N, C-alpha and C positions, 0 to 999 in steps of 0.2 A: 618299795618289794613289788606294789600290788604293778605299779608302771609297769616295772621290768617285765614281770609275767605279761602284762597286757601287749608291751611292743615287740616281746617276743613271739607269740600267738599272733601277730596281724602279720610279723616278718614270714613267718612260716605259711601261713596262708597264702601269700604273693607268693611263694616258692613253689606250693601244691598246686596253685589254680589250676584249674585244663582251661585254655584261653584257646577257642577255636576261633580261626579266622572266618569269618564276615562278609559274601559278598555282597554287593550292592544291588539294590532291585531298583529301579529306575521306572519314573510313568512316561507314558508315552508322548506327551508333550514335552516333554524334559529333553528328548534323545532327535524325536523323529517331526519331519514338518506335512502336517494333514493338508497343505497346499502342494504339496510334490508327490501326485501320485504316481505311479511308474510300473510299465509289464516288462516282465522280460521272460526271456524262449532262453533256458539254457541249459547245461549238461551237470550234472552234478559231479562234484568233485571230494566234496568232504561231508560230514554228519558229526555235529557233537551233539550225543543226545542226552544233555544233560539240565541239572537246576541252579537256577531258577528259570533260565532261557535256552533254548534246545537252538544251534546254530547249521543252518543249510549250505554251501558252500558251493557255486554254480561259476562254471567259465560259461558267457555269451559273446556268439559270434556276431559282430555286425555288420550290415549290406559290405563295407569294403574287407571282410574276410578279417578284421583285427579280432583280437580274442580280449576279453577283458573281465578279471575277474570278479565276484560279489560275494557279499555275506549278506545270509538272510537270517534274521531273529524271528522266532519262532515260540511258543506258549515253552511250558516245561515238560515233561514225557507224560506225566498225568493228564495233566489238560490236553496233550495231543493224542491222548490214547482215549478219554472222552469223546471225542471228535471221529473216531474211527482209525486217526493213521497209526504206523507203525513203524519201527528203525525202519524194518525189511521191508518197506515203501519205497527206499529210497536207497537203490545201491548202487554205486560207480557205474559214472555214464549215462544212466535212465536220465532221459528227455522229460522236463517238467516245465510247468508254466506256472509262475508265482506273479502276483498283483501285490502293494503293498505301497509304502510310502517311503521316500530318501527320508536319509538322516539329513540334518542342518546342518552337521559338519564338512556337508557336500564331499563325502569319502564313499566307497562304492558300499553301501550298508543299506539295508529295506527290511525295516517292520514289516511282515507279509500278513497282508487282509485275506490272503488264499491262496491253496496253490492246489494246482490239475497235474496229474500225473499222465502217462503217456497213456494208459489203457482206459483213460475214460471218467477215473474214478475227480471227483471236485471238492475239494474241503473248505471251508471257512475257517479260516484261523487268526482273526481279528483276538487281540488283548478289549477285556473289559473298557478299557478309558482310548482304546483306540478308536477312530474314528468307524462308526458301523458295528461295534464291541455293543457287545449285551450289556 
């Protein structure tokens, strides 16, 4: 009888557990190459102000006129706020200068070490484990 009750409690706990999906958090070196610095002059097309990382999306125009889309990873909103950045600093169409490091995958993805806004403000955005990070 005791085994039956215990089995019932275990089964009930499995059905009532609040299971929350967890986003993976990666170290800089797992995804980005410290030997591939890059500078991007682009125009903001989108922003995701989310945890654990915020994302800035840019269109970059090459000297030949071709446009390529890039994804730029920043820290989470709280870390960006501590550095003085606000979501409102990135309206669509705003030109920005991003310095960072390319993804190891070769995709057009960058981990930002700094971002300069068109009004002259320049922000250090490197993660703790990125080159030059705190």
